[in-house]
N, CA and C atoms of all chains as a GROMACS GRO file, in nm:
protein
  567
    1UNK      N    1   7.332   8.158   9.935
    1UNK     CA    2   7.268   8.213   9.810
    1UNK      C    3   7.336   8.120   9.662
    2UNK      N    4   7.226   8.108   9.576
    2UNK     CA    5   7.284   8.050   9.448
    2UNK      C    6   7.328   8.151   9.373
    3UNK      N    7   7.419   8.129   9.323
    3UNK     CA    8   7.439   8.218   9.189
    3UNK      C    9   7.454   8.140   9.045
    4UNK      N   10   7.367   8.126   8.953
    4UNK     CA   11   7.393   8.081   8.830
    4UNK      C   12   7.449   8.159   8.745
    5UNK      N   13   7.550   8.143   8.658
    5UNK     CA   14   7.612   8.236   8.527
    5UNK      C   15   7.654   8.158   8.474
    6UNK      N   16   7.578   8.214   8.328
    6UNK     CA   17   7.598   8.132   8.204
    6UNK      C   18   7.680   8.240   8.105
    7UNK      N   19   7.814   8.172   8.105
    7UNK     CA   20   7.868   8.281   8.023
    7UNK      C   21   7.878   8.196   7.811
    8UNK      N   22   7.795   8.350   7.768
    8UNK     CA   23   7.782   8.308   7.649
    8UNK      C   24   7.934   8.375   7.546
    9UNK      N   25   7.946   8.384   7.435
    9UNK     CA   26   8.041   8.433   7.377
    9UNK      C   27   8.127   8.532   7.397
   10UNK      N   28   8.213   8.597   7.408
   10UNK     CA   29   8.228   8.683   7.444
   10UNK      C   30   8.382   8.695   7.372
   11UNK      N   31   8.338   8.852   7.248
   11UNK     CA   32   8.431   8.837   7.148
   11UNK      C   33   8.462   9.018   7.110
   12UNK      N   34   8.534   9.060   7.161
   12UNK     CA   35   8.588   9.218   7.152
   12UNK      C   36   8.686   9.247   7.013
   13UNK      N   37   8.622   9.347   6.959
   13UNK     CA   38   8.748   9.329   6.843
   13UNK      C   39   8.869   9.426   6.861
   14UNK      N   40   8.838   9.569   6.946
   14UNK     CA   41   8.993   9.650   6.996
   14UNK      C   42   8.948   9.702   7.093
   15UNK      N   43   9.045   9.686   7.193
   15UNK     CA   44   9.078   9.711   7.345
   15UNK      C   45   9.169   9.863   7.342
   16UNK      N   46   9.107   9.997   7.377
   16UNK     CA   47   9.205  10.126   7.367
   16UNK      C   48   9.213  10.168   7.473
   17UNK      N   49   9.326  10.181   7.526
   17UNK     CA   50   9.317  10.206   7.677
   17UNK      C   51   9.433  10.340   7.700
   18UNK      N   52   9.427  10.434   7.776
   18UNK     CA   53   9.549  10.542   7.767
   18UNK      C   54   9.660  10.497   7.908
   19UNK      N   55   9.591  10.524   8.011
   19UNK     CA   56   9.628  10.453   8.134
   19UNK      C   57   9.609  10.404   8.220
   20UNK      N   58   9.667  10.247   8.293
   20UNK     CA   59   9.629  10.188   8.418
   20UNK      C   60   9.722  10.217   8.522
   21UNK      N   61   9.664  10.281   8.607
   21UNK     CA   62   9.764  10.313   8.682
   21UNK      C   63   9.706  10.297   8.844
   22UNK      N   64   9.806  10.318   8.908
   22UNK     CA   65   9.760  10.333   9.092
   22UNK      C   66   9.700  10.210   9.118
   23UNK      N   67   9.763  10.080   9.124
   23UNK     CA   68   9.681   9.906   9.190
   23UNK      C   69   9.586   9.931   9.102
   24UNK      N   70   9.595   9.952   8.934
   24UNK     CA   71   9.446   9.906   8.902
   24UNK      C   72   9.466   9.806   8.828
   25UNK      N   73   9.390   9.701   8.757
   25UNK     CA   74   9.372   9.591   8.688
   25UNK      C   75   9.277   9.564   8.550
   26UNK      N   76   9.391   9.537   8.431
   26UNK     CA   77   9.343   9.518   8.318
   26UNK      C   78   9.310   9.420   8.303
   27UNK      N   79   9.209   9.314   8.312
   27UNK     CA   80   9.231   9.209   8.345
   27UNK      C   81   9.165   9.101   8.210
   28UNK      N   82   9.152   9.006   8.063
   28UNK     CA   83   9.102   8.960   8.008
   28UNK      C   84   9.132   8.819   8.051
   29UNK      N   85   9.004   8.772   8.113
   29UNK     CA   86   8.986   8.622   8.180
   29UNK      C   87   8.867   8.637   8.276
   30UNK      N   88   8.880   8.535   8.354
   30UNK     CA   89   8.787   8.498   8.427
   30UNK      C   90   8.850   8.531   8.597
   31UNK      N   91   8.810   8.541   8.689
   31UNK     CA   92   8.820   8.547   8.820
   31UNK      C   93   8.715   8.548   8.914
   32UNK      N   94   8.754   8.503   9.056
   32UNK     CA   95   8.651   8.491   9.114
   32UNK      C   96   8.642   8.612   9.235
   33UNK      N   97   8.751   8.689   9.282
   33UNK     CA   98   8.662   8.786   9.355
   33UNK      C   99   8.784   8.915   9.309
   34UNK      N  100   8.769   9.010   9.316
   34UNK     CA  101   8.857   9.164   9.283
   34UNK      C  102   8.816   9.274   9.469
   35UNK      N  103   8.872   9.275   9.523
   35UNK     CA  104   8.885   9.392   9.599
   35UNK      C  105   8.953   9.496   9.594
   36UNK      N  106   8.942   9.600   9.547
   36UNK     CA  107   9.053   9.701   9.510
   36UNK      C  108   8.994   9.812   9.664
   37UNK      N  109   9.077   9.865   9.681
   37UNK     CA  110   9.077   9.999   9.796
   37UNK      C  111   9.160  10.099   9.773
   38UNK      N  112   9.121  10.232   9.757
   38UNK     CA  113   9.211  10.356   9.676
   38UNK      C  114   9.191  10.477   9.846
   39UNK      N  115   9.306  10.527   9.848
   39UNK     CA  116   9.264  10.646   9.987
   39UNK      C  117   9.362  10.774   9.879
   40UNK      N  118   9.266  10.893   9.833
   40UNK     CA  119   9.383  10.994   9.773
   40UNK      C  120   9.344  11.085   9.867
   41UNK      N  121   9.468  11.151   9.913
   41UNK     CA  122   9.425  11.248  10.043
   41UNK      C  123   9.506  11.337   9.964
   42UNK      N  124   9.391  11.497  10.000
   42UNK     CA  125   9.448  11.656   9.957
   42UNK      C  126   9.424  11.679  10.116
   43UNK      N  127   9.500  11.704  10.180
   43UNK     CA  128   9.413  11.761  10.336
   43UNK      C  129   9.461  11.915  10.297
   44UNK      N  130   9.402  12.025  10.395
   44UNK     CA  131   9.375  12.084  10.417
   44UNK      C  132   9.530  12.184  10.369
   45UNK      N  133   9.634  12.123  10.467
   45UNK     CA  134   9.747  12.134  10.456
   45UNK      C  135   9.831  12.081  10.330
   46UNK      N  136   9.772  12.037  10.194
   46UNK     CA  137   9.822  12.008  10.081
   46UNK      C  138   9.827  12.096  10.034
   47UNK      N  139   9.766  12.226  10.036
   47UNK     CA  140   9.826  12.386   9.955
   47UNK      C  141   9.914  12.432  10.107
   48UNK      N  142  10.022  12.477  10.049
   48UNK     CA  143  10.110  12.511  10.108
   48UNK      C  144  10.163  12.679  10.075
   49UNK      N  145  10.121  12.782  10.107
   49UNK     CA  146  10.189  12.823  10.067
   49UNK      C  147  10.274  12.922  10.170
   50UNK      N  148  10.410  12.956  10.171
   50UNK     CA  149  10.459  13.012  10.238
   50UNK      C  150  10.652  12.978  10.211
   51UNK      N  151  10.752  13.004  10.316
   51UNK     CA  152  10.858  12.962  10.285
   51UNK      C  153  10.859  12.811  10.200
   52UNK      N  154  10.929  12.736  10.164
   52UNK     CA  155  11.018  12.563  10.154
   52UNK      C  156  11.036  12.506  10.300
   53UNK      N  157  10.961  12.430  10.316
   53UNK     CA  158  11.012  12.322  10.466
   53UNK      C  159  11.039  12.222  10.400
   54UNK      N  160  11.059  12.102  10.442
   54UNK     CA  161  11.095  11.946  10.384
   54UNK      C  162  10.968  11.946  10.490
   55UNK      N  163  10.902  11.804  10.394
   55UNK     CA  164  10.759  11.724  10.432
   55UNK      C  165  10.783  11.665  10.515
   56UNK      N  166  10.626  11.676  10.625
   56UNK     CA  167  10.611  11.665  10.730
   56UNK      C  168  10.692  11.726  10.888
   57UNK      N  169  10.742  11.862  10.858
   57UNK     CA  170  10.769  11.925  10.941
   57UNK      C  171  10.613  11.995  10.976
   58UNK      N  172   8.826   7.630   9.006
   58UNK     CA  173   8.695   7.684   8.961
   58UNK      C  174   8.754   7.629   8.765
   59UNK      N  175   8.641   7.649   8.651
   59UNK     CA  176   8.608   7.600   8.525
   59UNK      C  177   8.645   7.752   8.481
   60UNK      N  178   8.755   7.775   8.432
   60UNK     CA  179   8.762   7.926   8.381
   60UNK      C  180   8.815   7.882   8.214
   61UNK      N  181   8.780   8.009   8.179
   61UNK     CA  182   8.732   7.987   7.989
   61UNK      C  183   8.913   8.030   7.933
   62UNK      N  184   8.955   8.022   7.844
   62UNK     CA  185   9.109   8.029   7.804
   62UNK      C  186   9.068   8.186   7.714
   63UNK      N  187   9.177   8.265   7.733
   63UNK     CA  188   9.160   8.406   7.694
   63UNK      C  189   9.264   8.424   7.579
   64UNK      N  190   9.168   8.432   7.475
   64UNK     CA  191   9.284   8.478   7.312
   64UNK      C  192   9.302   8.624   7.264
   65UNK      N  193   9.432   8.678   7.286
   65UNK     CA  194   9.428   8.791   7.213
   65UNK      C  195   9.544   8.756   7.113
   66UNK      N  196   9.455   8.846   6.973
   66UNK     CA  197   9.562   8.843   6.868
   66UNK      C  198   9.703   8.907   6.883
   67UNK      N  199   9.671   9.042   6.954
   67UNK     CA  200   9.805   9.128   6.967
   67UNK      C  201   9.794   9.248   7.076
   68UNK      N  202   9.914   9.286   7.098
   68UNK     CA  203   9.926   9.373   7.239
   68UNK      C  204  10.041   9.457   7.184
   69UNK      N  205   9.996   9.582   7.268
   69UNK     CA  206  10.057   9.708   7.222
   69UNK      C  207  10.057   9.760   7.321
   70UNK      N  208  10.217   9.772   7.446
   70UNK     CA  209  10.226   9.855   7.513
   70UNK      C  210  10.320   9.972   7.510
   71UNK      N  211  10.312  10.115   7.542
   71UNK     CA  212  10.405  10.185   7.516
   71UNK      C  213  10.521  10.164   7.625
   72UNK      N  214  10.500  10.192   7.772
   72UNK     CA  215  10.524  10.188   7.870
   72UNK      C  216  10.475  10.079   8.024
   73UNK      N  217  10.561  10.065   8.086
   73UNK     CA  218  10.511   9.974   8.157
   73UNK      C  219  10.607  10.020   8.291
   74UNK      N  220  10.551  10.043   8.408
   74UNK     CA  221  10.659  10.099   8.531
   74UNK      C  222  10.597  10.093   8.647
   75UNK      N  223  10.746  10.122   8.759
   75UNK     CA  224  10.675  10.130   8.877
   75UNK      C  225  10.605   9.998   8.919
   76UNK      N  226  10.700   9.895   8.881
   76UNK     CA  227  10.633   9.797   9.009
   76UNK      C  228  10.506   9.759   8.929
   77UNK      N  229  10.494   9.773   8.777
   77UNK     CA  230  10.367   9.733   8.730
   77UNK      C  231  10.448   9.580   8.637
   78UNK      N  232  10.333   9.528   8.584
   78UNK     CA  233  10.362   9.381   8.502
   78UNK      C  234  10.235   9.332   8.382
   79UNK      N  235  10.320   9.298   8.291
   79UNK     CA  236  10.209   9.246   8.207
   79UNK      C  237  10.212   9.073   8.155
   80UNK      N  238  10.102   9.012   8.214
   80UNK     CA  239  10.131   8.946   8.268
   80UNK      C  240  10.030   8.823   8.187
   81UNK      N  241  10.126   8.720   8.104
   81UNK     CA  242  10.031   8.666   8.008
   81UNK      C  243  10.012   8.527   8.061
   82UNK      N  244   9.910   8.432   8.116
   82UNK     CA  245   9.904   8.316   8.127
   82UNK      C  246   9.826   8.302   8.270
   83UNK      N  247   9.765   8.234   8.292
   83UNK     CA  248   9.714   8.211   8.442
   83UNK      C  249   9.760   8.244   8.574
   84UNK      N  250   9.755   8.299   8.685
   84UNK     CA  251   9.804   8.323   8.803
   84UNK      C  252   9.677   8.270   8.901
   85UNK      N  253   9.715   8.287   9.031
   85UNK     CA  254   9.676   8.223   9.134
   85UNK      C  255   9.612   8.374   9.206
   86UNK      N  256   9.658   8.426   9.234
   86UNK     CA  257   9.603   8.583   9.301
   86UNK      C  258   9.711   8.688   9.255
   87UNK      N  259   9.674   8.792   9.248
   87UNK     CA  260   9.758   8.890   9.240
   87UNK      C  261   9.697   8.995   9.359
   88UNK      N  262   9.833   9.021   9.398
   88UNK     CA  263   9.835   9.134   9.525
   88UNK      C  264   9.909   9.263   9.461
   89UNK      N  265   9.855   9.392   9.486
   89UNK     CA  266   9.922   9.493   9.471
   89UNK      C  267   9.906   9.614   9.539
   90UNK      N  268  10.027   9.668   9.585
   90UNK     CA  269  10.026   9.811   9.685
   90UNK      C  270  10.084   9.920   9.668
   91UNK      N  271  10.040  10.024   9.657
   91UNK     CA  272  10.082  10.148   9.582
   91UNK      C  273  10.074  10.252   9.692
   92UNK      N  274  10.249  10.273   9.732
   92UNK     CA  275  10.210  10.404   9.861
   92UNK      C  276  10.298  10.512   9.772
   93UNK      N  277  10.234  10.669   9.727
   93UNK     CA  278  10.294  10.780   9.661
   93UNK      C  279  10.260  10.871   9.744
   94UNK      N  280  10.365  10.960   9.774
   94UNK     CA  281  10.349  11.135   9.771
   94UNK      C  282  10.373  11.199   9.693
   95UNK      N  283  10.241  11.246   9.627
   95UNK     CA  284  10.259  11.339   9.497
   95UNK      C  285  10.307  11.464   9.522
   96UNK      N  286  10.451  11.556   9.542
   96UNK     CA  287  10.464  11.645   9.605
   96UNK      C  288  10.467  11.791   9.484
   97UNK      N  289  10.416  11.826   9.455
   97UNK     CA  290  10.460  11.972   9.386
   97UNK      C  291  10.503  12.107   9.450
   98UNK      N  292  10.669  12.147   9.364
   98UNK     CA  293  10.666  12.273   9.460
   98UNK      C  294  10.709  12.376   9.371
   99UNK      N  295  10.675  12.542   9.334
   99UNK     CA  296  10.686  12.572   9.267
   99UNK      C  297  10.853  12.635   9.228
  100UNK      N  298  10.928  12.611   9.310
  100UNK     CA  299  11.048  12.576   9.260
  100UNK      C  300  11.149  12.444   9.274
  101UNK      N  301  11.237  12.410   9.179
  101UNK     CA  302  11.312  12.308   9.187
  101UNK      C  303  11.395  12.249   9.336
  102UNK      N  304  11.321  12.234   9.431
  102UNK     CA  305  11.389  12.196   9.547
  102UNK      C  306  11.320  12.046   9.611
  103UNK      N  307  11.477  12.021   9.668
  103UNK     CA  308  11.386  11.812   9.702
  103UNK      C  309  11.478  11.846   9.833
  104UNK      N  310  11.442  11.820   9.939
  104UNK     CA  311  11.530  11.830  10.098
  104UNK      C  312  11.574  11.681  10.083
  105UNK      N  313  11.661  11.590  10.062
  105UNK     CA  314  11.740  11.468  10.067
  105UNK      C  315  11.638  11.390  10.177
  106UNK      N  316  11.595  11.378  10.261
  106UNK     CA  317  11.588  11.293  10.394
  106UNK      C  318  11.368  11.308  10.322
  107UNK      N  319  11.342  11.371  10.267
  107UNK     CA  320  11.168  11.380  10.301
  107UNK      C  321  11.122  11.218  10.237
  108UNK      N  322  11.008  11.204  10.264
  108UNK     CA  323  10.901  11.106  10.196
  108UNK      C  324  10.912  10.998  10.294
  109UNK      N  325  10.872  11.005  10.484
  109UNK     CA  326  10.897  10.962  10.495
  109UNK      C  327  10.735  10.892  10.580
  110UNK      N  328  10.687  10.756  10.502
  110UNK     CA  329  10.546  10.756  10.500
  110UNK      C  330  10.422  10.736  10.656
  111UNK      N  331  10.552  10.702  10.778
  111UNK     CA  332  10.477  10.670  10.855
  111UNK      C  333  10.485  10.785  10.917
  112UNK      N  334  10.475  10.941  10.888
  112UNK     CA  335  10.464  11.029  10.906
  112UNK      C  336  10.333  11.111  10.895
  113UNK      N  337  10.243  10.993  10.739
  113UNK     CA  338  10.099  11.085  10.728
  113UNK      C  339  10.018  10.920  10.761
  114UNK      N  340   9.924  10.956  10.788
  114UNK     CA  341   9.785  10.881  10.856
  114UNK      C  342   9.762  10.873  10.771
  115UNK      N  343   9.744  10.913  10.622
  115UNK     CA  344   9.639  10.784  10.490
  115UNK      C  345   9.701  10.658  10.461
  116UNK      N  346   9.840  10.652  10.504
  116UNK     CA  347   9.988  10.575  10.522
  116UNK      C  348   9.955  10.436  10.616
  117UNK      N  349   9.870  10.496  10.746
  117UNK     CA  350   9.826  10.426  10.823
  117UNK      C  351   9.696  10.348  10.868
  118UNK      N  352   9.589  10.403  10.802
  118UNK     CA  353   9.466  10.425  10.790
  118UNK      C  354   9.425  10.292  10.769
  119UNK      N  355   9.349  10.222  10.825
  119UNK     CA  356   9.326  10.083  10.833
  119UNK      C  357   9.204  10.075  10.810
  120UNK      N  358   9.182  10.057  10.657
  120UNK     CA  359   9.062  10.002  10.550
  120UNK      C  360   8.956   9.928  10.646
  121UNK      N  361   8.810   9.918  10.686
  121UNK     CA  362   8.706   9.887  10.747
  121UNK      C  363   8.730   9.738  10.649
  122UNK      N  364   8.683   9.643  10.769
  122UNK     CA  365   8.684   9.509  10.734
  122UNK      C  366   8.596   9.461  10.615
  123UNK      N  367   8.660   9.405  10.552
  123UNK     CA  368   8.587   9.364  10.358
  123UNK      C  369   8.462   9.256  10.413
  124UNK      N  370   8.313   9.316  10.337
  124UNK     CA  371   8.220   9.253  10.363
  124UNK      C  372   8.205   9.122  10.255
  125UNK      N  373   8.310   9.078  10.229
  125UNK     CA  374   8.287   8.940  10.142
  125UNK      C  375   8.258   8.806  10.269
  126UNK      N  376   8.169   8.796  10.330
  126UNK     CA  377   8.135   8.680  10.428
  126UNK      C  378   7.996   8.606  10.371
  127UNK      N  379   7.947   8.639  10.274
  127UNK     CA  380   7.803   8.552  10.200
  127UNK      C  381   7.800   8.443  10.223
  128UNK      N  382   7.736   8.315  10.223
  128UNK     CA  383   7.802   8.216  10.166
  128UNK      C  384   7.741   8.187  10.052
  129UNK      N  385   7.828   8.161   9.916
  129UNK     CA  386   7.753   8.214   9.789
  129UNK      C  387   7.813   8.070   9.705
  130UNK      N  388   7.727   8.011   9.692
  130UNK     CA  389   7.704   7.893   9.607
  130UNK      C  390   7.711   7.954   9.434
  131UNK      N  391   7.825   7.962   9.331
  131UNK     CA  392   7.844   7.989   9.179
  131UNK      C  393   7.850   7.860   9.142
  132UNK      N  394   7.761   7.883   9.009
  132UNK     CA  395   7.730   7.762   8.923
  132UNK      C  396   7.765   7.846   8.808
  133UNK      N  397   7.900   7.806   8.779
  133UNK     CA  398   7.890   7.902   8.630
  133UNK      C  399   7.915   7.760   8.483
  134UNK      N  400   7.870   7.833   8.387
  134UNK     CA  401   7.873   7.735   8.264
  134UNK      C  402   7.902   7.794   8.144
  135UNK      N  403   7.977   7.756   8.057
  135UNK     CA  404   8.058   7.841   7.956
  135UNK      C  405   7.972   7.797   7.840
  136UNK      N  406   7.941   7.845   7.768
  136UNK     CA  407   7.878   7.779   7.643
  136UNK      C  408   8.014   7.776   7.511
  137UNK      N  409   8.109   7.908   7.515
  137UNK     CA  410   8.214   7.915   7.476
  137UNK      C  411   8.363   7.945   7.601
  138UNK      N  412   8.369   7.827   7.549
  138UNK     CA  413   8.515   7.825   7.622
  138UNK      C  414   8.630   7.943   7.609
  139UNK      N  415   8.636   8.006   7.496
  139UNK     CA  416   8.743   8.111   7.439
  139UNK      C  417   8.674   8.264   7.471
  140UNK      N  418   8.771   8.334   7.560
  140UNK     CA  419   8.748   8.499   7.540
  140UNK      C  420   8.810   8.554   7.445
  141UNK      N  421   8.756   8.584   7.309
  141UNK     CA  422   8.839   8.663   7.207
  141UNK      C  423   8.890   8.811   7.218
  142UNK      N  424   8.979   8.817   7.222
  142UNK     CA  425   8.993   8.979   7.176
  142UNK      C  426   9.125   9.024   7.081
  143UNK      N  427   9.049   9.091   6.966
  143UNK     CA  428   9.143   9.147   6.845
  143UNK      C  429   9.276   9.200   6.902
  144UNK      N  430   9.275   9.295   6.992
  144UNK     CA  431   9.416   9.343   6.948
  144UNK      C  432   9.388   9.490   7.085
  145UNK      N  433   9.482   9.486   7.196
  145UNK     CA  434   9.476   9.540   7.297
  145UNK      C  435   9.598   9.649   7.278
  146UNK      N  436   9.549   9.811   7.288
  146UNK     CA  437   9.667   9.896   7.276
  146UNK      C  438   9.656  10.018   7.383
  147UNK      N  439   9.771   9.944   7.487
  147UNK     CA  440   9.763  10.075   7.605
  147UNK      C  441   9.910  10.124   7.614
  148UNK      N  442   9.887  10.298   7.684
  148UNK     CA  443   9.947  10.380   7.644
  148UNK      C  444  10.085  10.392   7.753
  149UNK      N  445   9.959  10.352   7.871
  149UNK     CA  446  10.106  10.305   8.022
  149UNK      C  447  10.035  10.245   8.103
  150UNK      N  448  10.131  10.195   8.196
  150UNK     CA  449  10.084  10.080   8.277
  150UNK      C  450  10.168  10.096   8.400
  151UNK      N  451  10.119  10.162   8.535
  151UNK     CA  452  10.227  10.232   8.634
  151UNK      C  453  10.139  10.236   8.754
  152UNK      N  454  10.252  10.181   8.852
  152UNK     CA  455  10.224  10.253   8.996
  152UNK      C  456  10.127  10.111   9.022
  153UNK      N  457  10.190   9.974   9.016
  153UNK     CA  458  10.186   9.825   9.086
  153UNK      C  459  10.037   9.815   8.972
  154UNK      N  460  10.021   9.803   8.852
  154UNK     CA  461   9.938   9.780   8.800
  154UNK      C  462   9.951   9.698   8.726
  155UNK      N  463   9.819   9.631   8.622
  155UNK     CA  464   9.897   9.500   8.599
  155UNK      C  465   9.778   9.462   8.472
  156UNK      N  466   9.808   9.428   8.371
  156UNK     CA  467   9.766   9.417   8.247
  156UNK      C  468   9.799   9.251   8.255
  157UNK      N  469   9.690   9.184   8.282
  157UNK     CA  470   9.674   9.018   8.268
  157UNK      C  471   9.596   8.955   8.170
  158UNK      N  472   9.672   8.900   8.095
  158UNK     CA  473   9.577   8.816   8.007
  158UNK      C  474   9.583   8.637   8.040
  159UNK      N  475   9.456   8.635   8.115
  159UNK     CA  476   9.442   8.492   8.130
  159UNK      C  477   9.348   8.511   8.241
  160UNK      N  478   9.307   8.373   8.349
  160UNK     CA  479   9.231   8.394   8.433
  160UNK      C  480   9.280   8.402   8.593
  161UNK      N  481   9.237   8.425   8.665
  161UNK     CA  482   9.326   8.426   8.795
  161UNK      C  483   9.200   8.360   8.917
  162UNK      N  484   9.238   8.366   9.016
  162UNK     CA  485   9.144   8.336   9.120
  162UNK      C  486   9.110   8.472   9.242
  163UNK      N  487   9.200   8.536   9.249
  163UNK     CA  488   9.175   8.648   9.334
  163UNK      C  489   9.235   8.789   9.323
  164UNK      N  490   9.218   8.890   9.309
  164UNK     CA  491   9.257   9.006   9.313
  164UNK      C  492   9.235   9.115   9.402
  165UNK      N  493   9.378   9.152   9.438
  165UNK     CA  494   9.340   9.251   9.574
  165UNK      C  495   9.436   9.381   9.573
  166UNK      N  496   9.326   9.460   9.547
  166UNK     CA  497   9.488   9.606   9.512
  166UNK      C  498   9.454   9.686   9.637
  167UNK      N  499   9.575   9.777   9.629
  167UNK     CA  500   9.534   9.904   9.736
  167UNK      C  501   9.612  10.051   9.663
  168UNK      N  502   9.574  10.126   9.737
  168UNK     CA  503   9.663  10.255   9.647
  168UNK      C  504   9.634  10.360   9.767
  169UNK      N  505   9.728  10.425   9.778
  169UNK     CA  506   9.726  10.532   9.868
  169UNK      C  507   9.838  10.666   9.805
  170UNK      N  508   9.765  10.798   9.797
  170UNK     CA  509   9.847  10.864   9.728
  170UNK      C  510   9.801  11.024   9.807
  171UNK      N  511   9.930  11.061   9.827
  171UNK     CA  512   9.882  11.181   9.920
  171UNK      C  513   9.944  11.298   9.825
  172UNK      N  514   9.838  11.408   9.830
  172UNK     CA  515   9.911  11.471   9.763
  172UNK      C  516   9.945  11.640   9.791
  173UNK      N  517  10.026  11.707   9.758
  173UNK     CA  518  10.063  11.805   9.815
  173UNK      C  519  10.146  11.902   9.728
  174UNK      N  520  10.024  12.052   9.714
  174UNK     CA  521  10.136  12.128   9.678
  174UNK      C  522  10.198  12.250   9.744
  175UNK      N  523  10.330  12.275   9.738
  175UNK     CA  524  10.415  12.411   9.753
  175UNK      C  525  10.406  12.520   9.750
  176UNK      N  526  10.359  12.638   9.760
  176UNK     CA  527  10.356  12.791   9.666
  176UNK      C  528  10.462  12.814   9.757
  177UNK      N  529  10.545  12.924   9.711
  177UNK     CA  530  10.665  13.013   9.717
  177UNK      C  531  10.539  13.161   9.811
  178UNK      N  532  10.620  13.169   9.943
  178UNK     CA  533  10.492  13.316   9.971
  178UNK      C  534  10.531  13.412   9.846
  179UNK      N  535  10.482  13.534   9.850
  179UNK     CA  536  10.450  13.615   9.742
  179UNK      C  537  10.465  13.725   9.844
  180UNK      N  538  10.552  13.789   9.826
  180UNK     CA  539  10.643  13.904   9.853
  180UNK      C  540  10.531  14.038   9.842
  181UNK      N  541  10.463  14.085   9.919
  181UNK     CA  542  10.341  14.147   9.925
  181UNK      C  543  10.361  14.273   9.830
  182UNK      N  544  10.536  14.355   9.902
  182UNK     CA  545  10.590  14.474   9.827
  182UNK      C  546  10.589  14.409   9.624
  183UNK      N  547  10.625  14.327   9.613
  183UNK     CA  548  10.638  14.271   9.418
  183UNK      C  549  10.474  14.284   9.391
  184UNK      N  550  10.408  14.234   9.464
  184UNK     CA  551  10.258  14.226   9.412
  184UNK      C  552  10.211  14.361   9.405
  185UNK      N  553  10.244  14.439   9.460
  185UNK     CA  554  10.153  14.568   9.503
  185UNK      C  555  10.272  14.671   9.360
  186UNK      N  556  10.399  14.661   9.373
  186UNK     CA  557  10.448  14.705   9.231
  186UNK      C  558  10.422  14.620   9.069
  187UNK      N  559  10.389  14.503   9.066
  187UNK     CA  560  10.304  14.429   8.993
  187UNK      C  561  10.154  14.539   8.977
  188UNK      N  562  10.052  14.528   9.054
  188UNK     CA  563   9.946  14.581   9.021
  188UNK      C  564   9.972  14.763   8.957
  189UNK      N  565  10.078  14.783   9.005
  189UNK     CA  566  10.083  14.935   8.954
  189UNK      C  567  10.169  14.945   8.808
   0.00000   0.00000   0.00000
């Protein structure tokens, strides 16, 4: 597949960001490829109601 | 790859923490991995031996292979070789994140977060007393 890209003027006045977190990228520039994977787990046992026990038990 | 020049007049960052970086200038590749166990307990208790990632499946799960194997020919032409940004204002960069001014070839990032909340057992007698 042939992919033709023409970059014209790119001019941004102001960028305001509150947070960049958990393996994120704020990129001002060019790149060939970006690959992002994210897993966020709150399993059924994520809410444990009972006496406090160490994790993983 | 023919890349453009990035021109940023001013950067304002309040905090950059937990293996994060502010990169000014081109790079070849960016590779980041975050692993976190976010544990909230109702009371301030921490058993010193906790936090073994290998005990939780989320940290060993293999992502399916990436589907980027398409034969692709990209032709880029830039009429203006400069990306201009007036100002960047970031409050926080955290957990293996990047603020990157400049071009790069390849970005690969991964994040695995396990979120657990532990609440203390409610004593039923106390609950009854509270209702009354």
